[in-house]
C-alpha angles and dihedrals in degrees: 000000000000112000120218136192108199117208131193118201118207113204122021097213127116098308099031093053090047091055093051091048093049094048091052094042100043101031098135094048092048091048091054091054097042096041093233138058110275116215131180104229099172141016115199118208133138091221127081121249102180093154096048118112085230095051093124091061097060125111131169100200116077090202087074089064095036093056098041107101090195092068109087101164128045119194112207116201100145094106131211127062103270117075090003092061094046094049091045093054092048093047093051092045088052089058098257125134115237127212117190145176091198108122094175092057095042094047095047102034107012095112091057095045093047090052091054090047091053093048091052095043095241136111134259108193129175111174091142093056092080125042098357104231093005110105105226114128096057092048090051094047098039117012095042096032092112093056130079106240113218104175142001123192133163156148098263103167122066094194096060092040091054090050094049092044089053091051093051098039101037105022093243120162117240093256093049092047092050093049090052091049089053092049090052093048094246091115130046122240084251102042097172096111090055105038094041092054098246096123091049091047091055092051091046089056092051092051091050093045092054098039098046103026096234129111107250106191118211091232089068096050119093108232131193127172135206104256091104095054104114137198089246092059090046089054095049096043091048090060088067093049088248132124139211118242133173103243131193107203136181126182134185106229127213092258093053095255120129120238110200128170144146122225144132111276135190108237115201123223096264096051114117091233102044093098097046099115143171117009094338123117127216128190129187122202115195113200128183092237103025100041114206121355120180129209118196138179149093108330098198143010136107103276100030091054092041089053090057088050090051091052089057090049089054092046090049092049089054094050101043106135094005100095097232108161144173121214151143134206129256115265137167139203090301091076095055114102125212108264090200088071091064113105122225140138112265136223109217131183108185145149092268135106126236096258093052090046091054091048094049101039104025117221109021136171109231114218101175147330132212140153090290095055139263138320116209145148120240132210120263118298142138122273088246091056092046091053091050091054092048094056111129093014126111099231116187099183131022118174133165116243122226115201 
């Protein structure tokens, strides 16, 4: 008897269409991984695709999928938290596993949806929600499960990384680099979620949730974007062989609380991520036993992200009826640690001369001086101490430094 895993794909945009294409193109390989033949039975979208080679698969009513007992896996690539959240709840409640690339939904409502999945004995998987085609969530939950994770930080947004790379490599201003990213399709017409750090924040929360087992809500995570990164900072940082990257970072503190934030950082020349350029992502996991492990690859794009979705379909196919679940516990603001207690060196550009900087901060590395003041790197100290030393000074730029 021929076995079959029937899949319904919700949303036929960039990622959803890529999932359908890959299932049709790589059916034999996917079947070997999942243990059964995987077939797309439905594609849900409100638009018409009469000229699509998959036109006979389209439906507009989610109830068709919800009420079909042959559909065991639903792929959600609609995005957002409106209809996507409703349909995901209904699919899980109907006893269907759900696979998604929707970082907004997972970061804001993952705890609830994972609970429903566990109650119904199905899976809710979301490898594609962080890092696109970079495998990171499964390694954290499975391969590194025996280690005590202490910190995760990474370049989690290809749009901002492309912009910053352009500024460093080609001397482009922020506005010019953003315009080029939009022309090439790396940035949306409304790039605010990327350049303001919101996208990176959501992904940071998912990494923290999975690594530390507590629900870290985006509302509790301090988030800063890259719009204020200037050509002057690029020039000064370049003299040290360093670079500026938008980093999402989460750290387990000594008291058990979780410090999580998103902000531009100066990465020194020996940092593992300093040479991650263009639209690529890089993520470092620091474990008590394993030390630092780096994951690198394309963080977005149709087929890389669709590949991550397919990996979850295969994983779900293997675990149908076995009760293998992910999850984390509810938590509130009480679990959030104070990021200003974290100690780092600091890059500072301020209206101050070199001598005063040395008096105030002790040993500093001078990167440049002009009529507007000095740019320098301090020794290691907490954010609280750095703020104290900056009192009374007009500081234009203050970034943490990662060695």
